[in-house]
Each structure stands twice: as C-alpha cells, then as structure tokens.
N, C-alpha and C positions, 0 to 999 in steps of 0.2 A: 168830524163830527164837532157839531154844532155843540160850544161849551152850555152846559147848563146853569140857569141864572138861580143863584139858591139866596137865601135867609137865613143866620145863624139866629139861633133860639137858644137864651141860655147861658150865657157867658162865665166861663170859669176856666180851670186849666185844662180841661179835655177839651175845651171848644177849640183853642190856640192848637193843640195837638192836630185836629180833627182840621183846623183851617190851613196849618201849614201843609198839611198834606194836601190839601187843595191846591195850593200855590205850587205844589212840587208838580203837579197833572196841569194837562193841557184842557183837562175837560170842564174845568169850572169856573164860572165868574161870580164869586162873594159880591152881590149886590148890596144887602143891606144886614143889619143886624137889631136883635132886640134882648135887654134884659130889663129889670126894673130899675136896678140901680145906673144909675145917668154917668158915674164915673167909669164905671167897669164899661157900658154901653160907648162911651167916647173913646177910651183906650182903646177898645178892640177895634174902631172902627178908623183909628189915627193907624193903627200898626198894619190892618190888611186892606186900608185906602177903598175902605166902601163906606155906605149912608148909614145914619143911623134912623132907625123907625122910632115915632112917636109911640105905637102899640104892638101887639101882636095881630092885632085887629087889622091895623094900617098894611100890613104884610101880606095878609089874609085875602085882602081888597084888592092887591096890586096884582094886577092881570100879568105882568112881566116875570113874577117871581113863579118859578117852575116846584122848586123843591124846599124842603125844610132840614136843615141839619139840626136834629134835635139833642141836646144837651141837658135839659132840662132834669128836676128831679124824679128820681123814679117814680112818686106819688101823683105825678101830675101828667106822666104821659098818655094816659086816657085822654085825659080833658084836652091836652093840646095836640097828641093825633088826631081824634074826631072832629077837630075845628079844622086842621089842614085838610082833611078827607072831605070834610064839608065844602070847603074853598076848593077842590079839585086839584092838589098841591101832593107832589111826592113825599115821602118821607124819609130820611135815613135818621135811625134812631139806636143811640146808644144801649147797649146790656147794662144790667139787665131790663127786658123789655116792662115788666111793673114788680109793682113789690109782692102782687098776689095772684096767681095762677089765673085766676076768674077775669081780673081784670086783662091779663095778657092775653085770654084765648078772646075777649069781647074787643081787644084793640086788632086781632087777626080778623077778625069778622069785619071789623069797621072797613078796614084796607080791600078786603074782597068785595065788600058791597060798592066802593067808592070805585073800583079798578083801577088804585094807585099801586105803585110799585111801594112797598113798605121793608125795608132791607135792615137789619139790626148787623151792631155792629159786633163780629167776632174773629177779631184778628188776627188771633192766635192760631189758630186751623190753619192760615195760610203761609206759616213758616214754611220755609222748603223742606227742613229736614221731615216736618212731618207729612208734607204731602209726597216726598219718597216712601215714605213707610208705607203711605194710604196706595202709592200704585203697584207696590210690592205685595200688599194684601191682596188688591184688587185682580193684581194677574196670578192669586193662587200660591204665590212661591214661600209664605209664612204657613201654608197648611193649616190645621186646624188652630185658632186661636184660643189661648186658655188664661194669660193672667198679663196684668199689667201693673205697673205703680208708677206714682207723680207726684212731684213737689212744685209748689209753685210759692215761692217765700220774697218777703220783702222787708227789709230794715225801716219800721215805721217810728219809731221811739224820737221823741222829741219835733217830730215833722209833721204831725198833724194837728188840724184845725179843729177842736171838739164842737167850733159852732156851724162847721160844716154838714151838710146831711149826710155826705158818706161815711161819717163817722159814729153817727148816732142810730141805736136800735130803731128809732121811728121810721129813718132816711133808709136804712139800709139793713133790716131783719136780716139775722143770720151773721152779720159781722164779715168778716175775712172770705168766708166761704162764697158767699154771696157778690162781695164784691169783686174778688179778682179768682176765687176756686172754680165760679163758674165757666171760665175759660177754658180749664183742664177737663171739667167736666166734659163739657163740647167738642173737646180733641178726641176722649175717650169714646165718645160718642158715635163720631167720626171714624175711628179707627177701629174699636170694639164691637158694636152695635148698640142699639137704645140698652137703656138700663131699667130693670123690671123691680128690684128691691134697693133700698139703701139702709146701712147702717150708719148712724153718725154719734161722733161726739166731738165736744167743744170748751175752750176753757178760756179765760182773760186771765193772764199771766204778767203781763210787763205794761202793757198800752195803759193810759187815762179812760177814760169814758163807761158806756154802759155796754159795750159791744164783744164779742170772743173775739181774742188776736191770734188763736192756732185753734185749728180743725181738721178731725180725720173722717175721711168717708171711704167704708168699704161697698164698693158698688157692685151687684148682681146683673150681668148681662142677660138679654133674653138668649143668646148661646150658652149658656153657662157659663162663661169664663168672669172671674173675678177679680175685681181691680181695686187700688188700693190709693187715695189721693189724700196728699196734706196740704196744707194751705196755713201760711202763716203771718202775721206782721211782727212777730217778735224776734227774728231771729236776726244774726250777727251782720247778714250782708243778705242781697239779691241772690237769688237760684232757683232755676229752672230744669225738671228734672221729668224724664220719663223713659220708661223702659217696654217695649211691648214682647211678649213674649206669645211664639207658634211653635206647632207640632216639628217644624221643618227647620223655621228661622227665627233668631230675633233682633231687635235694633235696640242699641241703647242712647240716649240723649242726654247731653247736659250741658248746661251752659259754659263752663270752664273746656271741656275736652271734645264739644261737636257731637257728630253721630256717627256710629259704629255698627258693625255689624255681622252676625255672627250666624253660619250655617249649620243645620244639623251633623254632628261629625266634626265638627273642626273643634279647636282646642283654643282660638285666639280669634278676638274679633278684629274685625277691619275697618279702618276709618272709612268714611263716608264723605267724598267733598261734596257740600252744600251752598249754594250764595246765601248772601244775604240778604233779602230781598225784604222792597218796602211793601207791608202789609197793609199798613192802614192806607196807601196810596192807593191799592190793588183791590181793597174792598169798595173803595170810594169810585173808583172806575166801572166797577162791576154796575154799581148803581146806574150810573148815568147809560151804560151800556143797555141794562135793562129798559129802561126807561125809553130809550130812542128804538130801540129793537123790541119789544114787546116778550122780554123774556122774564124769567123769575130769577131773585136772587139765591144764591147760594143757601143762607142763611136766613130766613123769611118769619113773619111773626109765627106761623103754628111752628115751627121747629124753635124757637126760642120760649114759647110761651112751655112745652114742655119739655124744654131743657131746663128753665126753671122748677116745674115741678120736681126734678131729681132733687135740687139744692132744698127744696122746701121739703121733701122727703127726710132729708139729711138732718133741717133742723127740728122738726118732727121728733125723729130718733133721738136726737139730743135730749131733746127734752123728756121723753117719756120712757127712756131706757128700752128701745124695742126697734126691731127691724118696722120699717115701712116701705109698703108698696107703694110705687110711682101713681098706680092705678088709682089708690088711695087719694090721695092729694090731688090726682085730674076731676076726682068726682067730687071731693068738699070744695074745691076752689080756691083753698089756703092760699 
C-alpha cells in the first residue's frame, strides 16, 4: 500500500508519540510539520527528518500532502479541521474531539460534507484484553451484561506544566476525566453499550492549578447495566483496571495482573493470555486503510461527539449535584 504523505500540526509531547508510531509503520511518510514555535518546529523536523512548513496555509496549499495529523489544543480543532477539509485533506484528530459537543458535532458535519476520512484517536479500546472481552460479549458468552467498574490513574504530582492547555480548565474543561477518563468511557460504551445518564463527582486534592485531579462517574447504560468509573492524576502510581460482569461470565483486567475470566458456577478466575499490541500504530494504520479503501474508521467524529457528551454530562452533574441525561447535553451542545 502506498505510504500516506502527512503533515503534523501542533507539536507537543503527543505529536512525538504519534510520529513514533508512524515510524513503526510502513504506511506513513511524514513530509512536513508546523507549529507557531520555531524552536519546536525545528526540533521536530530534525528528529523525524521532515520539512518545516512556514505556515498551516502552506501545508494546505501543498497538493502532495494527503492528510493532517492534528494534535492542536481542543479549542481549535474545529478551525483547523475545517481548513483541512476545505483543502481536501484527511484528518487524524486526537481525542477529545473538542471542548463542546456543539463543536464536535460541527466537526463531524464538516467531515461528512467534504467526504474526507476523519478519525479520532482512542487507542485504549484496541488493547488486546478489551478486544478479547468484546469478542466474548458479541459471541453471547457473557449473557446479559449487568455491571462494570473501571479505574484509570496516573501520578502527575510535580510532572505537569501549568502553562500547558492540557492542565487548565479553559483548555481541558473537566480536568482528569476529560483528559484520560474519556478513554475508559469509550471502552465502557464499546463493551456495555451507550450511556444514557451520568452522575458525576470531582475534586482537586493534590495537583496545583484550577482543574479536578480526581473524578468519579456512575454511568447508566441504555441496556440497564451500571458502570462505575474513577479517574485520577493524584494517585501514587499509574494504574488501569476494568471489570466486566455478565450473568453468565465475568472478566477482570488490571495493569499488574493482566486479564482473568470466570464463568458462572466456577469459583476461581482463570488467566487469559493476550498479546501486548501496538495500539497507536493500529489506529493510525486503520486511518490509512480507510483512506485507501474508502471505509469508515472505528471511532469517527460522530462517535467522538457523543462520547464527549457523556463526559460533559458528568461535568454538569458534578457542578449541579444531580444526574444528567446525555440527551440533555446533546440538545444544549455544552
């Protein structure tokens, strides 16, 4: 398959993560990059042996550039994606799709109208343990899904840059739940079904700044199942956990012990061997395949806008002290 000629827009630590994944793949040609900081631009170009564009407009006018890998701040995703779509460029956009649902839905409409491939970066759902659980659920071996619980935590004390938009309430409204918790909201919706109502709580306990560093969501799914999700930047270490409970089987995953599986009637969970797969490369490779084959990405802009609505329902719930329907957020565009 012909390598996709891409430009990287918005250079920060995550742009390097994506560029490293592109280099692990044979499907990408990183042609150029742009950010307003000349120093960052030069460093990225030297590291990845690509050109430096003088402006985003110059990239958009370059007919040889097929797609944009966009890691700009959330609040300019709409502006930068609209410009790319107008120029006929495909877009790989990091989550969350925007800071408001209204902007997320507008991004989805723009992509549809332009006929471009617009993919969102949700790599956690691609982890092999979650794929294994998904296959078992789809095969009917979990029976009726009843409950789930998850935790996604990292230690960020002394490790954050308060000048970064990622750690400010204006740049990442909702704090830790919007920044990393949204990954596990995505996984829970993939496994348990869409969420219809959210009850949320959040606090700022350890980190400086103006954003919550711990948060909890109770998710009511359309099928009646309940999930509980905790996200934290204030814990002692990095940790990931998700348990999925069905009437006929359950699965238990955590970072330190891997995946275990228990069937109804058994008294001890059995370990399940799963590979440590390259999730970021996989989502980027899918982006190329969609462009070349005319297919749709697994996590498109419509999914991402609705996924954002679940988080924003939790933010409103924490603020107002009540359960909030996702439909309410979709209607308001908050």
